[in-house]
C-alpha positions as CSV (number, residue, x, y, z in Angstrom):
1,M,23.6,-15.6,-19.5
2,E,20.8,-14.2,-17.3
3,T,17.4,-13.8,-18.9
4,R,16.0,-10.3,-18.3
5,R,12.5,-9.0,-18.7
6,K,11.9,-7.5,-22.0
7,F,8.8,-5.7,-20.8
8,K,7.7,-2.8,-18.6
9,G,5.0,-3.2,-15.9
10,S,4.0,-6.0,-13.5
11,D,3.8,-9.7,-14.6
12,A,0.1,-9.6,-13.8
13,F,-0.5,-6.5,-15.9
14,L,1.3,-8.3,-18.8
15,A,-0.7,-11.4,-18.5
16,E,-4.0,-9.4,-18.2
17,S,-3.1,-7.2,-21.2
18,A,-2.1,-10.2,-23.3
19,R,-5.5,-12.0,-22.7
20,T,-7.4,-8.8,-23.5
21,I,-5.4,-8.4,-26.9
22,Y,-5.8,-12.1,-27.5
23,N,-9.7,-11.7,-27.3
24,L,-9.6,-8.8,-29.6
25,F,-7.2,-10.5,-32.0
26,T,-9.4,-13.6,-32.3
27,Q,-12.4,-11.4,-33.1
28,D,-10.3,-9.6,-35.8
29,L,-8.4,-12.7,-37.0
30,E,-9.8,-12.6,-40.6
31,R,-8.5,-9.1,-41.1
32,F,-5.1,-10.0,-39.7
33,T,-4.8,-13.1,-41.9
34,A,-5.8,-11.0,-45.0
35,F,-2.9,-8.6,-44.2
36,N,-0.4,-11.3,-43.3
37,A,-1.0,-15.0,-43.9
38,R,1.1,-15.9,-40.9
39,F,-1.6,-14.8,-38.6
40,T,-3.6,-18.0,-38.4
41,S,-5.7,-19.8,-35.9
42,E,-2.6,-21.9,-35.0
43,Y,-0.8,-18.6,-34.3
44,A,-3.7,-17.6,-32.0
45,A,-3.7,-20.9,-30.2
46,A,0.1,-20.6,-29.6
47,F,-0.4,-17.1,-28.2
48,L,-3.1,-18.4,-25.8
49,H,-0.7,-21.2,-24.8
50,Q,1.9,-18.5,-23.9
51,I,-0.6,-16.5,-21.9
52,D,-1.6,-19.7,-20.0
53,A,2.1,-20.4,-19.4
54,A,2.6,-16.9,-18.1
55,D,-0.3,-17.3,-15.7
56,T,0.6,-20.7,-14.3
57,V,4.3,-20.6,-14.1
58,V,5.8,-20.4,-10.6
59,T,5.4,-16.8,-9.3
60,D,8.1,-14.8,-7.5
61,I,5.9,-14.6,-4.5
62,S,5.5,-18.3,-4.0
63,T,9.2,-18.9,-5.0
64,L,10.3,-16.3,-2.4
65,A,8.0,-18.0,0.1
66,K,9.6,-21.4,-0.5
67,Q,13.0,-19.9,0.0
68,G,11.7,-18.3,3.2
69,V,10.8,-21.8,4.5
70,E,14.2,-23.1,3.8
71,T,15.8,-20.1,5.5
72,Q,13.6,-20.6,8.5
73,K,14.8,-24.2,8.8
74,V,18.4,-23.0,8.9
75,L,17.6,-20.3,11.5
76,I,15.9,-22.9,13.8
77,E,18.9,-25.2,13.5
78,M,21.3,-22.3,14.2
79,Q,19.3,-21.5,17.3
80,N,19.5,-25.2,18.4
81,A,23.2,-25.2,17.8
82,S,23.6,-22.1,20.0
83,R,21.4,-23.7,22.7
84,V,23.4,-27.0,22.8
85,Y,26.7,-25.0,22.8
86,N,25.6,-22.9,25.8
87,R,24.5,-26.1,27.6
88,I,27.8,-27.8,27.0
89,K,29.8,-24.6,28.0
90,S,27.8,-24.5,31.3
91,H,28.8,-28.1,32.1
92,A,32.4,-27.4,31.1
93,M,32.5,-24.4,33.5
94,W,31.4,-26.8,36.3
95,A,33.9,-29.4,35.2
96,F,36.9,-27.0,34.8
97,P,36.3,-24.0,37.0
98,D,40.0,-23.2,37.4
99,N,41.3,-24.2,34.0
100,P,40.8,-21.4,31.4
101,A,42.9,-23.1,28.8
102,V,40.5,-26.1,28.7
103,L,37.5,-23.8,28.8
104,K,39.0,-21.9,25.8
105,E,38.9,-25.2,23.8
106,F,35.1,-25.2,24.2
107,T,34.5,-21.6,23.3
108,T,37.1,-20.6,20.6
109,G,35.3,-19.8,17.3
110,Y,31.8,-19.5,18.6
111,R,31.3,-15.8,18.1
112,D,32.1,-16.0,14.4
113,A,30.2,-19.3,14.0
114,S,27.0,-17.8,15.6
115,K,26.7,-15.5,12.6
116,N,27.6,-18.0,9.8
117,Q,26.2,-21.4,8.9
118,P,29.3,-22.9,7.3
119,K,31.4,-21.7,10.3
120,M,28.9,-23.1,12.7
121,L,29.2,-26.5,11.1
122,V,32.9,-26.4,11.4
123,F,32.6,-25.2,15.0
124,L,30.2,-28.1,15.9
125,E,32.6,-30.6,14.4
126,T,35.4,-29.2,16.6
127,L,33.1,-29.0,19.7
128,E,32.1,-32.7,19.2
129,K,35.8,-33.7,19.3
130,V,36.4,-31.5,22.4
131,V,33.4,-33.0,24.2
132,T,34.7,-36.5,23.3
133,N,38.1,-35.6,24.7
134,Y,36.7,-34.5,28.1
135,L,33.6,-36.6,28.2
136,D,34.5,-38.3,31.6
137,D,34.9,-35.0,33.4
138,L,31.8,-33.5,31.7
139,T,29.5,-36.4,32.7
140,D,31.1,-37.0,36.1
141,V,28.3,-36.1,38.6
142,T,30.8,-34.6,40.9
143,K,32.2,-32.4,38.2
144,G,30.4,-31.4,35.0
145,G,27.2,-33.3,35.7
146,M,26.3,-33.4,32.1
147,P,23.8,-36.0,30.8
148,A,25.4,-38.4,28.3
149,S,22.4,-37.8,26.0
150,I,23.8,-34.4,25.1
151,V,26.5,-36.0,23.1
152,E,23.9,-37.6,20.8
153,E,21.9,-34.3,20.8
154,L,25.0,-32.5,19.6
155,A,25.6,-34.9,16.7
156,T,21.9,-34.7,15.7
157,I,21.9,-30.9,15.7
158,K,25.1,-30.9,13.6
159,D,23.6,-33.2,11.0
160,E,20.3,-31.3,10.9
161,L,22.1,-28.0,10.4
162,K,24.2,-29.5,7.7
163,S,21.0,-30.8,5.9
164,A,19.1,-27.5,6.3
165,N,22.1,-25.6,5.0
166,T,22.5,-27.9,2.0
167,Q,18.7,-27.7,1.2
168,Q,18.9,-23.9,1.4
169,E,21.9,-23.7,-1.0
170,V,20.2,-26.2,-3.4
171,Y,17.0,-24.2,-3.5
172,K,18.9,-21.0,-4.1
173,K,20.3,-22.6,-7.2
174,Q,16.9,-24.1,-8.2
175,R,15.3,-20.7,-7.7
176,L,17.6,-19.2,-10.3
177,V,16.3,-21.7,-12.8
178,I,12.7,-21.3,-11.8
179,T,13.0,-17.5,-12.1
180,Q,14.8,-17.7,-15.4
181,D,12.1,-20.1,-16.9
182,R,9.4,-17.8,-15.6
183,I,10.9,-14.7,-17.2
184,S,11.4,-16.6,-20.4
185,A,7.7,-17.6,-20.5
186,L,6.7,-14.0,-19.8
187,N,9.1,-12.7,-22.5
188,D,7.7,-15.1,-25.1
189,C,4.2,-13.8,-24.3
190,Y,5.3,-10.2,-24.6
191,T,7.0,-10.8,-27.9
192,T,3.9,-12.2,-29.5
193,L,1.8,-9.4,-27.9
194,V,4.0,-6.8,-29.5
195,Q,3.8,-8.5,-32.9
196,I,0.0,-8.3,-32.7
197,I,-0.1,-4.7,-31.4
198,N,2.3,-3.4,-34.0
199,T,0.6,-5.2,-36.9
200,A,-2.8,-3.9,-35.7
201,Q,-1.5,-0.3,-36.3
202,L,-1.2,-1.3,-40.0
203,V,-4.3,-3.4,-40.3
204,F,-6.5,-0.7,-38.9
205,A,-4.5,2.2,-40.3
206,N,-7.7,4.1,-41.1
207,E,-9.4,3.3,-37.9
208,P,-7.9,5.3,-34.9
209,A,-10.4,4.0,-32.4
210,K,-9.7,0.4,-33.4
211,R,-5.8,1.0,-33.3
212,A,-6.2,2.4,-29.8
213,Q,-7.7,-0.9,-28.6
214,Y,-4.4,-2.6,-29.4
215,S,-2.1,-1.0,-26.9
216,Y,0.1,-1.9,-23.9
217,R,0.7,0.9,-21.5
218,P,1.8,-0.2,-18.1
219,T,2.3,2.0,-15.1
220,T,5.0,1.7,-12.5
221,G,5.8,3.1,-9.1
222,S,9.5,2.3,-9.5
223,S,11.8,5.3,-8.8
224,S,14.3,3.9,-11.4
225,I,11.7,4.3,-14.2
226,T,11.6,7.6,-16.0
227,D,8.9,8.4,-18.6
228,F,9.2,11.0,-21.4
229,V,6.2,12.3,-23.4
230,G,6.6,14.9,-26.1
231,Q,6.2,15.9,-29.7
232,V,8.6,16.0,-32.7
233,A,8.1,18.8,-35.4
234,P,8.2,17.8,-39.1
235,N,11.7,16.8,-40.3
236,E,13.1,17.3,-36.8
237,T,15.6,15.2,-34.9
238,K,14.9,15.7,-31.2
239,V,17.0,14.9,-28.2
240,I,14.5,13.4,-25.8
241,T,17.0,13.0,-23.0
242,Q,20.6,12.2,-22.1
243,V,21.4,9.0,-20.1
244,S,24.3,7.0,-18.9
245,Y,24.8,4.0,-21.2
246,D,24.1,0.6,-19.6
247,K,24.1,-2.2,-22.1
248,E,21.6,-4.2,-20.1
249,S,19.1,-1.5,-19.5
250,F,16.0,-1.3,-21.6
251,I,14.3,1.6,-23.4
252,S,10.7,1.5,-24.3
253,F,9.3,3.4,-27.2
254,E,5.7,4.1,-28.3
255,N,4.5,6.2,-31.2
256,R,1.5,8.1,-29.9
257,G,0.9,10.2,-33.0
258,E,-0.3,9.7,-36.6
259,T,3.0,9.9,-38.4
260,T,5.8,7.4,-38.5
261,L,8.7,8.1,-36.1
262,Q,12.3,6.8,-35.8
263,F,14.1,6.3,-32.5
264,D,17.7,5.5,-31.6
265,I,20.4,6.3,-29.1
266,S,23.5,8.2,-30.2
267,T,26.8,9.8,-28.9
268,D,25.8,12.9,-30.6
269,E,22.7,15.0,-30.9
270,V,21.7,14.5,-34.6
271,T,22.9,11.1,-35.9
272,L,20.7,8.0,-35.7
273,N,23.8,5.6,-35.9
274,G,22.7,2.5,-34.2
275,N,19.9,-0.1,-34.7
276,M,17.2,2.5,-35.4
277,V,13.6,1.6,-34.2
278,E,11.0,2.8,-36.7
279,L,7.4,2.8,-35.5
280,E,4.1,3.3,-37.2
281,S,1.3,5.2,-35.5
282,G,0.4,3.4,-32.3
283,A,3.3,0.9,-32.4
284,I,5.5,0.0,-29.5
285,N,9.0,-1.5,-29.1
286,N,11.3,-2.3,-26.1
287,Q,15.0,-2.8,-26.7
288,P,18.1,-3.1,-24.6
289,M,20.7,-0.4,-25.1
290,E,23.3,-2.9,-26.3
291,W,20.9,-3.8,-29.2
292,L,20.4,-0.1,-30.0
293,L,24.0,0.9,-30.0
294,A,26.8,-1.7,-29.4
295,D,30.5,-1.1,-28.6
296,V,29.9,1.7,-26.2
297,A,31.3,1.6,-22.7
298,N,29.0,1.6,-19.7
299,G,28.7,4.9,-18.2
300,T,29.2,6.8,-21.5
301,K,26.6,9.7,-21.9
302,V,24.3,9.0,-24.9
303,N,21.3,10.8,-26.2
304,I,18.0,9.2,-26.9
305,L,16.8,10.7,-30.2
306,A,13.5,10.9,-32.1
307,Y,13.3,11.7,-35.7
308,N,10.1,12.7,-37.6
309,P,10.6,12.1,-41.3
310,S,7.3,13.7,-42.2
311,T,7.5,17.1,-43.8
312,T,4.0,18.1,-42.8
313,S,2.8,16.3,-39.6
314,T,3.9,16.7,-36.0
315,G,4.7,13.4,-34.3
316,S,4.0,12.4,-30.6
317,Y,5.9,9.8,-28.5
318,W,6.2,8.2,-25.2
319,V,9.7,6.9,-24.1
320,S,10.6,5.1,-20.9
321,T,14.0,4.3,-19.4
322,D,15.2,2.4,-16.4
323,V,18.5,4.0,-15.9
């Protein structure tokens, strides 16, 4: 199953934010430990290891660059294949100027092969046999005038194209593994980051300025990301927006007010009937739609809801979707 990013924002922003939170966390470690004994120096060290892993794992840029190198090798060999084909065709036209049936044996399949590596490999195999069949006429100085060395050159180009094509396909598969490993490392870092941020909202419940330090608020230029900022009146269930259900799409939630809020997606406008997300002041959460509400067909219209259980205080939120 493909691993998907659990977080919004760029990889660099996540790593930078995580390191900032780590520094704050280590300074405040005693207060975190007093609140929950699981927050230890070992926990902090493990978080730092996750941050370092997120920083050092293979980047998309270098991975794509490596794939570009493999693709370039294939393109070069495809050009070489076309060059040797045109050279052989030229000699064939000299050798068989009045025999279109024979000439067709040299040219059939080239047009499709010139656009497709596997087809080019098959074409070169066939061309090699045709050249062998008519080698005497092709190399006869009074007919084709082709140097015998072209036969060896054809075989070499065929083998090099096969090798380049194989390397490219292998790397494509390796890249999937590299990318999945990379996303897993980033997701691990993000999971710990959220644990610390959300706990900080409770540890520093009476210190708004301190709570504000523990935040993760990425920005994005993606046209598929939509942000919603608003308020929820006391005891109100509010429809933030309606979206098309996509089980693999993520929704990000942040409580930007002072009172606890509950979030969910629903097929109606009032019922929080899935896996509700409850956030204390300043807390964040990011979940796939499938986790929030299972057993719904993709494309079904669903509402993103916010509920404010307070009877006195107005709540504030930020919600982001990628559908």
